[in-house]
C-alpha positions, 0 to 999 in steps of 0.5 A, a space after each residue: 155261800 155262793 163261791 163267786 160272791 165277794 167275801 168280806 176281808 175278815 172271812 178271807 183272813 180267817 179262811 187263810 189263818 185256819 188253812 195255815 193252822 191246820 197244815 202247820 198242825 200236820 206238817 210242822 212235827 214231821 218237819 221238826 223230826 226231819 230236821 233234827 235227823 241231821 242234828 250233831 247232838 245225842 238227843 233228838 231235840 233242840 238245840 241245834 248243835 250242827 249238821 251231821 250224817 252220823 245218824 244215817 250212816 254213822 258206824 261204831 265199828 269204824 272209830 265212831 261212837 254213833 250208829 247210824 240207821 244204815 250200820 244198825 243191824 237189828 234196825 234194818 232187820 226190823 225194817 225188812 221184817 215189816 216190809 215182809 209182813 206188809 207184803 203178805 198182809 197187802 196180798 191177802 187183803 187185795 185178793 180177799 177184798 176183791 172177791 168180798 166186793 163181788 160178793 157184796 155187790 153181785 151176789 144175792 143171798 139171805 143175811 147179806 146186810 148183816 155180813 156187811 155189817 159184821 164185816 166192818 166189826 174189826 174197824 170199831 174195835 180197838 187195836 189192843 182188843 182185837 190183838 188180845 182176842 186173836 192171840 187168846 183164840 189162836 192159842 186156844 186152837 193150837 193148844 187144843 190140836 197139841 193136846 188132842 192130836 199131838 199137832 204143833 200148830 206154830 202159825 197159831 202161836 205168837 210170831 210173824 204168821 199170827 201178825 200177818 192174820 191179826 193185821 189182815 183181819 181188819 185191813 181186808 175190810 178197808 180193801 173190800 170198801 175201796 174196791 166195792 165203791 168202785 165195782 158199785 159204779 161199774 157199767 154191768 152192761 159192758 159185760 152182758 155186750 161181751 156175753 153176747 158176743 160169746 167171750 166166756 166168763 174168764 175172759 170178761 173177768 180178765 179183759 173188762 171187769 178187772 182192768 176197771 177195778 185196777 185203780 181201786 186194787 192198786 189203792 187198796 193195795 197202797 193203803 193196806 201196805 201202809 196201814 201194816 207197816 205202821 201198825 203197833 197196837 195188834 202187832 204188840 200183842 202178836 208178835 214173837 222173837 222177830 220185831 217189826 219196826 214199830 215194836 223195835 222203835 217202842 222198845 228203843 224209845 223206853 230205853 231213850 230217845 235217840 236221833 236214829 229214830 228221827 232218821 228212821 222217821 225221815 226215811 219212812 216218810 220219804 219211802 212212804 211217799 215215793 211209794 204211793 207216787 209210784 203205785 198211784 202213777 202206775 194206776 193212772 197210766 193203766 187206767 
């Protein structure tokens, strides 16, 4: 259909109705969660009982029966734990993803296509299966090292290092695809001109290639951080005593839903939006 041609009224109405229904499906649940984070009731659902900030700033130790998000020490600790894990996953994913992008787009070797396909395998494996496989493999190696050489490889036991490795195993593929897509559009004659003018390989990489890849690297960092922060399936299989936020929220939900979880959800929605805007604006400003 040519966009400039007039459309019948029923088609315009159907298009508008579809758009409204689609965005309502996406955002209405988020709006309900945000609204009932301020509900003055001990349950995270209708009916509305009045406005309160207790689920954010309430403190049971100051004459109140409610503990809000910013007064809940285990919840804040889990937020910090998730942030630390996401930071390391992001750092590793962007660094290795950049190297992988150069390997895929620039290098010429036998079996490159097969290697590219294998890199995508973690993306199609269910998170639970991936977590169980990594846990079994890492535990076998740790046990073998302990039995054979008496080495205790704690980072291969359930805990945050193994969570980082487990999330990295599939998030790095997404970072690689994001950076490779931009590297593929790079005009290599810019590098050749710099070499002809006497620039070293390091100088070309630092002043021409990496600045061109910066927006993709920032985008990959945003995606990696958010995917790591919200991951549950793989994390649940690999976590130790320090529970990230998703695992802690799962445990709290099993005990009984609370409006504090609505407050956490609203806080994460706002923090994720601010983080994404800051990083993407920074990438555009430097581009």
